[in-house]
C-alpha positions in Angstrom: -13.8 -8.5 -3.9 -13.0 -4.9 -3.4 -9.5 -3.9 -4.6 -6.8 -2.8 -2.3 -3.1 -1.7 -2.4 -0.6 -2.1 0.4 3.2 -2.3 1.1 5.0 -5.5 0.2 7.1 -5.4 3.4 6.9 -3.6 6.8 3.6 -1.9 7.9 0.9 -2.7 5.4 -0.6 0.9 5.3 -3.6 -0.6 3.3 -5.8 1.5 1.1 -9.0 -0.2 0.1 -11.1 1.2 -2.8 -14.6 2.1 -1.6 -15.7 0.4 -4.9 -13.7 -1.1 -7.7 -12.4 0.8 -10.8 -14.6 0.6 -13.8 -11.8 -1.0 -15.8 -8.7 -3.1 -15.0 -6.5 -3.4 -18.0 -3.9 -6.2 -17.5 -1.9 -7.8 -20.3 0.8 -10.5 -20.2 3.4 -10.0 -22.9 6.2 -12.4 -23.7 9.7 -10.9 -24.2 10.9 -13.5 -26.7 12.6 -12.3 -29.9 11.9 -13.3 -33.5 14.4 -13.0 -36.2 12.9 -13.0 -39.7 14.7 -15.1 -42.3 14.1 -13.4 -45.6 12.3 -15.2 -48.4 11.6 -18.2 -46.1 8.6 -19.8 -44.3 10.6 -20.5 -41.2 12.0 -18.0 -38.7 14.2 -18.0 -35.6 12.7 -17.6 -32.1 14.8 -17.0 -29.0 13.0 -17.3 -25.7 13.8 -17.9 -22.1 10.2 -18.1 -21.1 10.3 -14.5 -19.8 7.5 -11.9 -19.5 7.8 -8.2 -19.9 6.9 -5.9 -17.0 3.2 -5.5 -16.7 1.5 -2.0 -17.0 -1.8 -2.5 -15.2 -4.2 0.4 -16.0 -7.0 1.3 -13.6 -9.8 3.6 -14.7 -12.5 4.7 -12.2 -13.8 7.4 -9.9 -14.4 8.4 -6.3 -17.5 10.1 -5.1 -19.3 11.2 -2.0 -18.1 13.1 1.0 -14.9 11.1 1.3 -13.9 11.4 -2.4 -10.9 13.7 -1.8 -9.7 11.6 1.1 -9.9 8.5 -1.0 -8.2 10.1 -3.9 -5.3 11.3 -1.7 -4.9 8.0 0.2 -4.9 6.1 -3.1 -2.5 8.4 -5.0 -0.1 8.3 -2.1 0.6 4.7 -2.8 1.3 5.5 -6.5 3.7 8.3 -5.4 5.7 6.1 -3.0 8.0 4.7 -5.7 10.8 3.8 -3.2 8.5 1.1 -1.7 7.4 -2.1 -3.3 3.6 -2.5 -3.4 1.0 -5.3 -3.5 -2.0 -4.7 -5.7 -5.0 -6.9 -5.1 -7.7 -7.5 -7.6 -8.6 -10.9 -6.1 -9.0 -11.5 -2.3 -6.2 -14.1 -2.2 -3.8 -13.0 -5.0 -1.8 -9.9 -5.7 0.6 -8.2 -8.2 4.0 -6.9 -7.0 5.3 -3.6 -8.3 5.3 0.2 -7.9 3.1 3.0 -9.1 3.9 4.5 -12.5 1.4 7.2 -12.8 -1.9 8.4 -11.4 -4.0 11.4 -12.6 -7.4 12.8 -12.0 -9.6 14.5 -14.5 -12.4 16.9 -14.2 -15.2 16.0 -16.5 -18.0 18.5 -17.2 -21.2 17.8 -15.3 -19.5 15.4 -12.9 -18.6 17.8 -10.1 -19.5 15.2 -7.4 -17.0 12.8 -8.8 -13.2 12.5 -9.0 -12.4 10.6 -12.2 -8.9 9.0 -12.3 -6.6 6.9 -14.4 -3.8 5.0 -12.7 -0.9 2.9 -14.1 0.7 0.2 -11.9 4.1 -1.2 -13.1 4.5 -4.8 -12.1 8.2 -5.6 -12.4 7.7 -9.2 -11.1 5.0 -10.1 -13.6 3.7 -13.2 -11.7 0.4 -13.2 -9.8 1.2 -14.3 -6.3 -0.9 -16.2 -3.8 -1.6 -14.2 -0.6 -0.5 -17.1 1.7 3.2 -17.2 2.4 3.9 -20.9 2.6 6.8 -22.8 4.2 6.0 -26.4 3.0 4.3 -28.3 0.2 4.2 -27.6 -3.5 3.7 -24.6 -5.7 0.0 -25.0 -6.5 -0.1 -22.2 -9.1 0.2 -22.7 -12.8 3.6 -21.0 -13.4 7.0 -20.9 -11.9 7.1 -18.8 -8.7 9.9 -17.3 -6.7 11.3 -18.2 -3.3 10.5 -15.1 -1.3 12.6 -15.7 1.9 15.0 -18.2 3.4 16.1 -18.0 7.0 18.6 -20.1 9.0 21.8 -20.1 11.1 25.3 -20.6 9.9 26.3 -24.1 10.9 30.1 -23.9 10.4 32.0 -20.6 9.6 34.7 -22.7 7.9 32.4 -23.9 5.1 30.6 -22.1 2.3 26.8 -21.5 2.2 25.3 -22.8 -1.0 21.7 -22.7 -2.0 20.3 -24.3 -5.2 16.9 -24.8 -6.8 15.8 -27.5 -9.3 15.8 -25.0 -12.3 19.6 -24.4 -12.5 20.0 -21.4 -10.2 22.6 -21.4 -7.4 24.1 -18.8 -5.0 27.2 -19.2 -2.9 28.6 -17.2 0.0 32.3 -17.9 0.6 33.3 -19.1 4.1 35.7 -16.1 4.5 32.6 -14.0 5.1 30.8 -16.4 7.5 30.8 -16.9 11.3 29.5 -19.9 13.1 26.1 -19.2 14.7 25.4 -16.0 12.7 21.8 -15.6 11.4 21.2 -15.9 7.6 18.4 -14.3 5.7 17.7 -14.4 1.9 15.1 -12.1 0.4 13.8 -12.3 -3.2 13.9 -8.5 -3.6 14.4 -5.3 -1.6 14.5 -1.7 -2.5 18.0 -0.6 -1.3 19.2 3.0 -0.8 22.2 3.4 -3.1 22.9 6.9 -1.7 21.3 10.3 -1.7 17.8 8.7 -1.3 18.1 6.8 -4.7 16.6 3.3 -4.3 17.4 0.3 -6.5 15.7 -3.0 -6.5 18.2 -5.8 -5.5 17.4 -9.4 -6.1 18.8 -12.4 -4.0 19.4 -9.9 -1.2 21.2 -11.6 1.8 21.7 -10.4 5.4 24.2 -12.0 7.8 23.4 -11.2 11.4 21.0 -8.4 10.2 23.5 -6.7 7.9 23.4 -6.9 4.1 26.3 -8.7 2.6 27.5 -8.0 -1.0 29.5 -11.2 -1.1 26.7 -13.3 -2.7 28.0 -15.1 -5.8 25.8 -16.4 -8.6 27.4 -19.7 -9.2 24.8 -21.1 -11.6 21.9 -19.7 -13.6 20.7 -16.2 -12.6 21.0 -16.7 -8.9 17.3 -16.0 -8.2 15.7 -19.1 -6.6 12.5 -20.4 -8.1 10.0 -23.2 -7.8 8.2 -24.8 -10.7 4.5 -25.6 -10.7 3.7 -28.8 -8.6 7.3 -28.8 -7.4 7.9 -29.2 -3.6 9.8 -26.5 -1.7 12.2 -29.4 -0.6 13.8 -29.0 -4.1 15.4 -25.9 -2.7 18.6 -27.3 -1.2 20.7 -25.5 1.4 24.2 -26.4 2.7 25.8 -25.2 5.9 22.5 -23.8 7.3 20.5 -25.1 10.2 17.0 -24.4 11.4 16.1 -23.5 7.8 12.7 -22.0 6.9 12.0 -21.6 3.1 9.0 -19.4 2.2 7.2 -19.0 -1.1 3.8 -18.1 -2.6 1.9 -20.0 -5.3 2.5 -18.4 -8.7 0.0 -17.8 -11.5 0.0 -16.4 -15.0 -2.7 -13.7 -15.1 
């Protein structure tokens, strides 16, 4: 498998490495906290099963007649930090994140090469399956996220409520709903907060194609998830018709 990087949404704009980096440094770090109890042999651990953002470090080089073109096409993706990226190291799985840093170095005696070091920041530190699925179970080995839900408002006089089996729930009050309007839930989007400053927003919802800020987290963290081996039917929606729920298998990597 030759590595590639592309946009998470919209036009893919794919860059494929002509050959893989010489190293791919990827660590998974828990974000639990340990409180030391002095003079004792037992200590306190607080954990929600979370993982720190991943810093994936790539070290390699480009060579040949296209080395400058490859360098610039690659570095562009690491420069576009208002766009969420997909970084593939396997043909059917990718990391989600944005570029943190990329630099090239000139090494004596290697005038035909462009050596580089790149740092990719994965702020959703789950390895996702490439196939966007709308039925069945999460066949990965860790809890994954619901990437998208679409539907139509059944009755504007009732609330829309969506829950998962892990204690997360969101609600949109009926005062903001109209019968027949389209509904779209997205796991995450980069949203322009003004003056070209983009912020990642989770549990992003559009009604009739326009973002609504009237999404209440009524249980848990409001970000819908699917456990390993759990069926997507465990994501329950009320007051929506023609519902399509989309997810990808999730893996610890």
